[in-house]
N, C-alpha and C positions, 0 to 999 in steps of 0.2 A: 481377539487377534492381537498380536504384537508385531508392529512394523519394524523390521530390522534395518532396512535401508529403503530409501525412495530415490528412484532414478527418473529424471525428466526425459520424456521421449520427444525428440524434435523430428518432425517430418521433413525429409529432404528428398530431392529428385534422384540423387546419386551419392552414395556414401563415399566413393573414391573422390568425387569432385569436392565434397564438403570437408574431406580429411585435412587439407592444408590449413583451413581456418581453425578448426577445433584442435588439431595437434600443434601446429606451428604458432598461430597467433595466441590461442588461449592456453597453450602449454599442457594440454591433456595428452601427453606423449605415449602413455601405455594403451595399446589396443587390447583390451581384456578379451574380447571375442569379436568375430565378424562372421555372420552367417550369410552375408551377401545382401540380405534385406534388413538386417538389424546389426548394429555394432556399438560397443561401449568404449569410450575413450576416457581415461582417468589420469589424474595426477596422483602418483603413488604417495607422495609426501603429505599432501593435504586431504586426499580422498575425494576431491572435487571430481565430478564425472558427469557425463551426458551420454544418452543413448540416441543414436541416429537411426531412423526408421524410414524405409522407402515405402513400404506397404506390408502390413502384417501378413505373414504367410498363411495363417489358418483362420484368424478371427474375422468377423464381418466388418469391423471398423478398426481404425487405429486408436490406441489409447494415448492419453495425455501424459500419463506417468505409469511407472511400474513400481508396485509396492512389494518388497521382498518380505514375505510372511514367514513366521515361525511354524505355522500349521495351516496350509492352504485349505485342507478339507474342513477344518473347524471354522475357518473364515467364511467358506462357502455356505456352510449350514447357518452361520450367524447372519449373513447377508440375506439368505432366504427367510429366516425367522423374522427379520426386520422389514421384510417386504420390499427390499431394494431390487431394482431392475437388473436381472442377470442378462447380459448381452451375449455372453459366450459361456457355455457350461464348463464346469471343472473338467479338465482334460489333461492327460499326460501326453505331451507332444513328442514327436519323433526325435527331436534334439535333446530330450531328457528332462525338461522342466515340467512341472505340474502347475496349472494355472487356470484362472477364470477371469472374465471381464465383468465388472459391475459398474453401474452408473450411479454416481453420487447424486443426492437430491438437487444439487446445483447444475447438473447436466454433465459434469466432468466424467470422462470414461477412464476407469482405472484397470490396469492389468495386475491382478493379485497373483503372485508367483512364488513358487518354492523350488529351489534348485536341488538336484539330486545330491544325496549324501547329507542333506541338512536334516537333523533330527527333529521330529515333531514333539511338541510338548505333550505330556501325558494327559 
């Protein structure tokens, strides 16, 4: 698997209430997306970003980070081969991403995700 980008997922009670701090104070002005339960705020010049999550819509637990993979299906097979705990199976979500959740040996829960239109490696 090749990690293309890693986003920290910060659990918040309410995205709109947290917006002022992350956009105004930290300067992450660009709201890349907002699904109501998850939103990403970014500084377009530096690339610094954070994802705010109130409660994952479909997975049984919230993840600590999202790893944007080049090929989520290959990553899933590799995680299984290595015997890592799969917390949420590979799924194409209604909002278009394909993802799964895997627990690292240290206990950290990761959302391994591939966005639509992203080519998979051969």
